[in-house]
N, C-alpha and C positions, 0 to 999 in steps of 0.2 A: 076474041076468041069467042066463036057461037058455040051454043050448047051442044050442036052436033059434033061437033070438030073435038070439043071437049069429052063426047062421049066415045067417040072412034078412037081417042086418044087413051082413054082409059080401059078401053076394052082391049087396044094393041096392050097396051101396060100391062094388063093380068094374064093376059095370054103370053107374053114373055117373062112373067116372073114367076107362072105356072111353070114353063119349062124348066127355068133356071131351079125352082122348089125340087123338080124331078130329079133334076141332076144332082144336086146337093143333096136329096135321099139316097141315090144311086151310090154317091160317094159317101155314105154315111157320114155326111155333115149335119143334116137335118134328120129328125124323126118324122114321124107322119104328120104328129099336130105340128112340129114346124115348118111343114111345106105349107100347112094353110096359114100360119104366121108370114112365113115368108112371101105368100101370095098376097095377103093384105097391105102389107108393108111395101112390099116392091110394085105393087100393081098403081099405089099411089105414088110412088117415088117416079117408075117411069113413066106412068100417063101423064103426071101432070108436070114433072121436073124436066120430062124429055132427054136430050142427050146427056145435061148434067146430071140430072138425077140420077140415070142409070150409071153414069161414070163413077159417080159417089159411092151407090150402093153396092156396085161390084167391085171395087177397090176394097170398100171394107168386109165383103162376104168372101173374097177371095183369099186376102191377106189374112183374115181371122182364122179361116177355115184351115187356111197351109199350115200356120203355127199351131192351131190345137193338133196337129199331127205330126209338128216337129219335135224330134227325140221323144216319141212317144213311150218308150220302153222306159229312158229314162225319168219320167216321170210317173210311169207307174210304180216303177220302184221306190216312189216317193209316199207310196201309200195316201195321193191325195184325195181317191175317191171314199176316205173314211170321213175325210172333212168336207169335201164338196156337196150339195145334195143333188147334183147333176151331174152327169159325165158331158163328152166332148160332143155329144149331138145334141144340137139345140131344138129345144122344144116349141110351142105355141108361145109360153109364156116368156120365155127367153128371144124371141124373134120379135116380140111386142116391145118387150123391155129395152133392146138393143135398135130397134128402127120405128118404135112408135113416137117417139118425140120428134124425129126426123120427118115421118109423115106427115104428122100435123103440123109440121113447118109448111112443108110442101104444099098444103092444102092451102094455107094462109098465103102462101105465094102466088096459089094461082087464081084466090079471089082478089087480091088486091095489088099484086103486081110490085109491093115495096120491096125493095133490096135486102132490108133488113131479115126478112123472112126468111129469103135465099140462103143469106150468112148463117142464119140459124140455124137451117136444115144442115148446111155442110158442118157447122160446129157439132150438132147432136151425133153425127156420125163419126168425125174426128173424137169427139168424146166415148163413144162406143169402141172405137179402134184400138185407142190410149189405153183403155183399161182391160180390153183382151189382149195387147201386145204386153201389157205389164203383167198380167197374170202369167200367161203363158211362158214369156220368158224370164221374169222376173224369179219364179220358183226354181229355174236352173242357175241363178246366183251361188258363187263360192261362199259368199258371206251370211250367214243370218238374219231375216228381217227383223226391223224392230216396229213395236208399234206405233201409229203416228201420231197417238196423244202423249204417251209417255216416253216413248225412247227406249222401252224395255224389250230385251230380245224376245222372240216368241217362234215357233215352228212354224215351218216352210208349210203356206197354205193357210195361214190363219187371217180370217177378216181382220181387216185394217192393218194388217202389217206391210212395210214397205222398206225398199232397198234401195243404194243408188243404181244397181244395175236395173231394176224393174222400171224406176222412175225415168232412167235414160231410154229405155225401150218403150214406156208411155209418150215419152216426148217424139222420138221417130215415128211409131205409129198416128200420132195424131198429125204429126208434120207430113206423112204419106198422104193422108185425106188432104191436108189444105193444097198441095202442091199437086194434085187431080184437081181440086176445086180452082184452081189459079189457070189451069190450062183449060179447063171446060168452060171458064167465063169468055174465054178468047176464041174458043171453037163453037159454042152455041150460039147462033144467031138469036135465038129468043130472048138472049142476055144482054145483047150488044146495045140496045137502048136505054140500060138502066145505068145507075152508079155503080155498078160493080166493076165495069171494064176500068174506069178512071181509077177505082181505089183497088184495084187487084192486088199490088204489091203490100198496102197494108192489110187486105185480108188474110195473104199468105200467113203475117204475123197475128192477125186475131184469130184465127180459126184454130192455129198451133197452139198458141196461149190458152185458149178458152178449152181446149181438149185436153192439154196438160192437167189445169188446173180442175177441171169436173173427174180427171180419174182421181187426184188427189182428195179432193170432195167425196168422192165413192170410198176411198179407203178410210177418210174420215167418219161417215157413214157407217161402214163397217166396224169399225172400233167403237161406236158409241150406240147407236140404236138398233143394230141389223140383230135380228132376233138369233141367239148362238145358245146351242143346246149341249150338254155333256152326258157322254156313256159311261156309266158307273163300272160296267163289266169291260169295258176297253180301258176304261182312265183316259179319253180322248175329248177333244170339243170337236163340236161337229154343226153343219147346218141341216144335219137330218133329224125330221121331227114326223111323226111320233115315234119311230123307231131306230135304231142305227143298222149300219149293214150288216152287224152281226145277230141280228133280231130282238135286241134286248131295247127297251123305253129309254128315250131321252128325256134329260129334264131342261127345265129351263136355267140359262147360266147367266148371261148378260142380256141385255139389249129390249126393246118393246115385249111386254110381254102381249098385251091389247092394245091395239091389233099388233100382231107379229110382223113385222116388217120383214120379209126375207130378201136373199140377194135379187131377185128379179126386180123387185119394187127399189132395192137401193140403185140397181143398175139404171132404170126409168130415170130417175132422181136424178142423178149424176149426168145423165145426157140431156135432161130438162134445163138442168144448170149450166152446162155447156153452152146450150141455144140462146138462154138468156143472156150469159155473157156476152156471146159475140155480138147479138143484137144489140145490147146496151152500147158495146164498144165502137159499133158500126153507127149508130145514131149519133152518138156523140161527136163525130166526125166531123159533122155538119158546120 
């Protein structure tokens, strides 16, 4: 592909990403800075990923945004806003945390045309979707979550907490992206000359597994190294710092104190891990 075609494709990709970002902002799925993040990641995925890149990103964005609004009043009754550092509107850093690894992988695919890069891109988005589904549906579980490291029962919304229902939701969320990837491989003419077509059944399994494992890795990071704070006034754990929602200062409770590893970094590392797992499994099939 010539540089001129790349330029035109990127221009069209960023224009489409800007339109979707604007619609996401109108639907309150994105903040203003989140629109910028969506344009950056979406522009690269749309422009360099073509039909398949657009399908993967849209499947993630639409499904995760819909689930953020699913049983919203019930989630509000759980007072999760006291624990989470951010609300349901994705900002710049959340957009980059969820789509940044996939965007980097699609750049690798565009430069090298090595199919492992494309598989890694799909797995990164499957990882982000799995984590979102696990969070949005896991909090509705009728059984309390348990800390992934010790099995201790914890409050709903605690970083590192997992449940059977949340894990199943992660599996379904990851499978959704892998199914879209499977269909896209057969519909996108840009992928027909690659090894992706002949290995598409295996990719269905690889991407699903990678997304699920990345979601569990996200929980492991949340239970061990993610910076968690404590509000003495409310007597609650929280991701908020330096002040809790009540206005009282929060103090470090667990996780890395320096550099403080926030939820956005945890999400990025988990999606990157999912991409690496998928790339490694794909290459090993040779």
